[in-house]
C-alpha positions in Angstrom: -52.4 15.1 -49.6 -48.9 15.6 -48.5 -48.5 16.9 -45.0 -45.0 18.0 -43.9 -44.2 16.8 -40.6 -44.1 19.7 -37.8 -40.7 20.9 -36.8 -39.6 19.4 -33.6 -39.5 22.3 -30.9 -36.3 23.2 -29.4 -35.3 21.9 -26.2 -34.5 24.4 -23.4 -30.9 25.0 -23.0 -30.9 23.7 -19.3 -32.3 20.3 -20.5 -29.7 19.9 -23.2 -26.9 20.6 -20.7 -28.4 18.2 -18.0 -28.5 15.5 -20.8 -25.0 16.0 -21.8 -23.7 15.7 -18.2 -25.9 12.7 -17.7 -24.7 11.1 -20.6 -20.7 11.9 -19.5 -21.5 10.4 -16.2 -23.0 7.3 -17.6 -20.3 6.8 -20.2 -17.7 7.3 -17.5 -19.1 4.6 -15.2 -19.4 2.1 -17.9 -15.8 2.6 -18.9 -14.7 2.1 -15.3 -16.9 -1.2 -15.2 -15.5 -2.4 -18.5 -11.8 -1.8 -17.2 -12.5 -3.4 -13.7 -14.0 -6.7 -15.5 -11.6 -6.7 -18.3 -8.3 -6.4 -15.7 -9.9 -8.9 -13.4 -7.9 -7.2 -10.4 -10.9 -6.7 -8.0 -9.0 -3.7 -6.4 -11.4 -1.0 -5.1 -10.7 2.4 -3.7 -11.0 2.2 0.1 -13.9 4.0 1.6 -14.6 4.2 5.4 -17.2 2.2 7.2 -17.4 3.4 10.9 -20.3 1.3 11.9 -19.5 -0.5 15.1 -21.6 -3.3 14.5 -19.1 -4.2 11.8 -16.0 -6.4 12.6 -13.9 -3.7 11.5 -11.9 -2.7 14.5 -11.4 1.0 15.5 -7.9 2.0 16.6 -7.3 2.0 20.3 -6.4 4.8 22.8 -8.9 7.2 21.0 -6.4 7.7 18.0 -9.2 7.8 15.8 -10.4 11.0 17.7 -7.3 12.6 17.0 -6.5 11.6 13.4 -10.2 10.9 11.9 -10.7 14.3 10.6 -6.9 15.5 10.1 -6.7 17.7 6.9 -4.6 16.2 4.3 -2.3 19.0 4.5 -1.1 17.7 8.0 -0.4 14.1 7.1 3.1 14.8 8.0 2.4 15.5 11.3 0.7 12.2 12.1 3.2 10.7 14.6 3.6 14.1 16.3 0.0 14.3 17.0 -0.8 10.9 18.0 2.1 9.0 20.0 2.3 5.4 20.2 1.0 3.6 23.4 3.6 2.1 25.6 2.7 -1.2 24.7 1.4 -3.0 21.2 -2.3 -1.8 21.0 -3.7 -4.4 18.9 -5.5 -7.7 19.3 -5.8 -10.8 17.0 -9.6 -9.2 16.1 -7.7 -6.3 14.5 -6.0 -8.7 11.9 -8.9 -10.7 11.0 -9.9 -10.7 7.4 -13.4 -11.0 5.6 -11.7 -13.8 3.3 -9.7 -15.8 5.8 -8.9 -18.6 3.0 -5.5 -19.2 2.3 -3.7 -16.3 0.3 -1.9 -19.1 -2.1 -5.5 -19.6 -3.5 -6.3 -16.0 -3.9 -3.2 -15.0 -5.8 -2.7 -18.2 -7.6 -3.8 -16.5 -10.8 -1.4 -13.9 -12.0 -2.7 -10.4 -12.1 -0.4 -8.4 -14.5 -2.3 -5.1 -13.8 -1.3 -1.7 -12.4 -2.4 -1.6 -8.6 -2.2 2.3 -8.5 -2.3 4.7 -11.2 0.2 6.3 -13.3 0.5 9.4 -11.0 0.9 7.4 -8.0 3.6 5.1 -9.7 5.4 8.2 -11.0 5.3 9.8 -7.3 7.2 6.5 -5.9 9.6 6.4 -8.5 10.7 10.0 -8.2 11.0 9.4 -4.4 13.1 6.4 -4.9 15.4 8.3 -7.4 15.9 10.8 -4.7 16.5 8.4 -1.9 17.9 5.1 -3.0 21.8 4.9 -2.8 23.4 3.8 -5.9 24.3 0.1 -6.3 22.4 -0.7 -3.1 21.1 -4.2 -2.4 17.3 -4.3 -2.3 14.5 -6.5 -0.9 11.3 -5.7 -2.6 8.8 -7.1 -0.3 5.4 -8.2 -1.6 6.7 -8.0 -4.8 5.1 -8.6 -8.0 5.4 -8.2 -11.8 6.6 -4.4 -11.9 8.7 -2.6 -9.3 8.7 1.1 -9.4 12.4 1.7 -9.3 13.9 4.5 -11.4 15.0 4.1 -14.8 18.3 1.9 -14.9 20.1 4.8 -16.9 19.4 6.7 -13.8 19.6 4.4 -10.8 21.0 0.8 -10.7 20.6 -1.7 -7.8 23.2 -4.4 -6.5 21.3 -7.3 -6.0 17.6 -6.7 -6.1 15.5 -9.8 -4.6 11.7 -9.7 -4.9 9.5 -11.9 -2.4 5.8 -12.3 -3.5 3.1 -14.8 -3.9 3.0 -15.7 -7.6 6.2 -17.1 -9.3 4.5 -16.0 -12.9 4.2 -12.5 -11.8 7.7 -12.3 -10.4 9.2 -13.9 -13.5 8.0 -11.0 -15.4 9.8 -8.3 -13.1 12.8 -7.2 -15.1 14.3 -5.4 -12.3 14.7 -8.4 -10.0 18.1 -10.3 -10.0 16.1 -13.1 -8.2 12.9 -13.9 -6.3 11.4 -16.0 -3.6 7.7 -17.0 -3.4 6.5 -17.0 0.1 3.2 -16.2 2.0 4.2 -14.0 4.8 1.0 -14.8 6.5 1.8 -18.2 6.8 5.8 -18.0 7.4 6.5 -14.6 8.6 10.1 -15.1 8.8 12.6 -13.9 6.0 14.7 -16.4 4.4 17.8 -14.1 4.4 20.9 -13.6 6.7 21.3 -10.9 9.0 22.3 -7.4 7.7 21.8 -8.6 4.0 20.1 -5.6 2.4 20.7 -1.7 2.2 17.0 -1.1 1.4 13.6 -2.8 1.9 10.6 -1.4 0.0 7.1 -2.5 0.2 4.5 -1.1 -2.2 0.6 -0.8 -1.1 0.8 -4.4 0.5 1.4 -3.8 4.1 -2.2 -3.7 4.8 -2.5 -7.3 3.9 -0.1 -8.6 6.6 -1.7 -10.5 9.5 1.5 -10.9 11.3 3.0 -7.3 10.8 5.2 -7.2 13.9 6.9 -10.4 13.2 7.6 -9.2 9.7 8.9 -5.8 10.6 11.3 -7.5 13.3 12.5 -9.6 10.3 12.9 -6.6 8.2 15.0 -5.1 11.0 17.3 -8.2 11.0 18.1 -8.4 7.0 18.6 -4.8 6.9 21.9 -3.4 7.4 22.5 -0.9 10.4 21.6 2.4 8.8 19.6 0.7 6.2 16.4 2.4 4.8 12.7 0.9 4.7 10.4 2.5 2.3 6.8 1.5 2.8 4.4 3.3 0.2 0.7 3.4 0.8 -2.5 4.2 -1.1 -6.3 3.7 -0.7 -6.4 1.0 -3.1 -6.8 -2.5 -2.1 -8.6 -6.0 -2.2 -11.1 -5.5 0.6 -11.8 -9.0 1.4 -7.9 -9.6 2.1 -7.1 -6.4 4.2 -6.9 -6.7 7.9 -10.3 -5.6 9.4 -9.0 -2.5 10.9 -8.0 -1.1 7.6 -11.3 -0.8 6.4 -12.5 1.3 9.3 -9.8 3.8 9.2 -8.6 6.8 6.9 -5.4 7.8 5.2 -3.9 9.7 8.2 -4.7 6.6 10.4 -3.4 4.2 7.9 0.0 6.0 8.0 -0.1 5.9 11.9 -0.9 2.0 11.6 2.3 1.5 9.6 4.3 3.6 11.8 3.4 1.9 14.9 4.4 -1.6 13.3 8.0 0.2 12.6 7.9 1.5 16.1 6.9 -1.6 18.2 9.5 -3.7 16.1 12.1 -1.8 18.0 14.6 -2.1 15.0 14.1 1.5 13.6 14.6 5.1 14.5 11.4 7.1 14.7 9.5 6.9 11.2 8.3 9.7 9.3 5.7 10.1 6.6 5.4 12.3 3.3 2.3 12.8 1.1 3.8 12.3 -2.5 0.2 12.6 -4.1 0.5 14.1 -7.5 -2.7 16.3 -8.6 -6.2 14.1 -8.5 -4.4 10.8 -8.8 -4.5 8.0 -6.4 -3.3 9.2 -3.2 0.3 7.9 -2.3 2.2 8.3 1.3 5.6 7.1 2.0 6.3 6.0 5.3 10.2 5.7 5.9 12.4 4.6 8.6 16.1 3.8 9.0 17.4 0.7 10.8 18.9 1.4 14.1 22.8 1.4 14.6 22.7 0.4 18.3 21.0 -2.8 18.2 22.0 -6.5 17.1 20.8 -8.6 14.8 19.2 -12.1 15.1 19.5 -12.5 18.5 18.1 -9.0 19.7 15.1 -9.0 17.2 14.5 -12.5 15.7 13.7 -14.1 19.0 11.9 -11.3 21.1 
């Protein structure tokens, strides 16, 4: 005798909604994992770990108490809210890294990937369009296969030199007129003459420098008086290669750290910071400073 199968009972609407949400979440996670594995870039969104037992070093002089919970809308006030101590506040421990192997090994394989999302790139490019002088001679520090300069139909540089870690990446960068391969953590001295450039840019890379004060003094040397330094930063990084204090600090504190490097170099007018973030994209902050007119070059900076 044929017995028809009983009709399935209809699931409650709340269960259907829960199932759809769970499916979407799992799908998003899988796609993210696939993209991460396929790109092989190893970049992670930075998260804060304030565990005092970790090697990550907190900022000195109670700076974290001031900036640790600063609202995003007040990021431009970072340098006013937390002044810089009279002397260089860091120790060698602040610049230790989880992976202390040579950077030349880490960056040996080219990574032709975007290190920040499209919104963050668009924000940096738009800011460059607004502030870069026409025909400026530019040094793109910690450069790679792509620079975020405006479309050539809108802005053209004079000479544009990239200094980075991987020759294959730098050869792919169509905006560079020339490039230099150099590990700034091994040799922080820039191979350029005094007052060579109008602008120095550094995109989401200053957190990897273990000798930032020397590098900033060098930037002060190679910039012309009145020249412009533009340092952009996000919360994306290779966690094993950033300096230890970076992993224990937030976006406001990162901006303060960068500003402190600029301040203690003695080469620049007081730095400023702007939040350029677009929508829900990767956060991006621009720390800018103008090279002082009242100091010399090599004799007053390089050999301090």
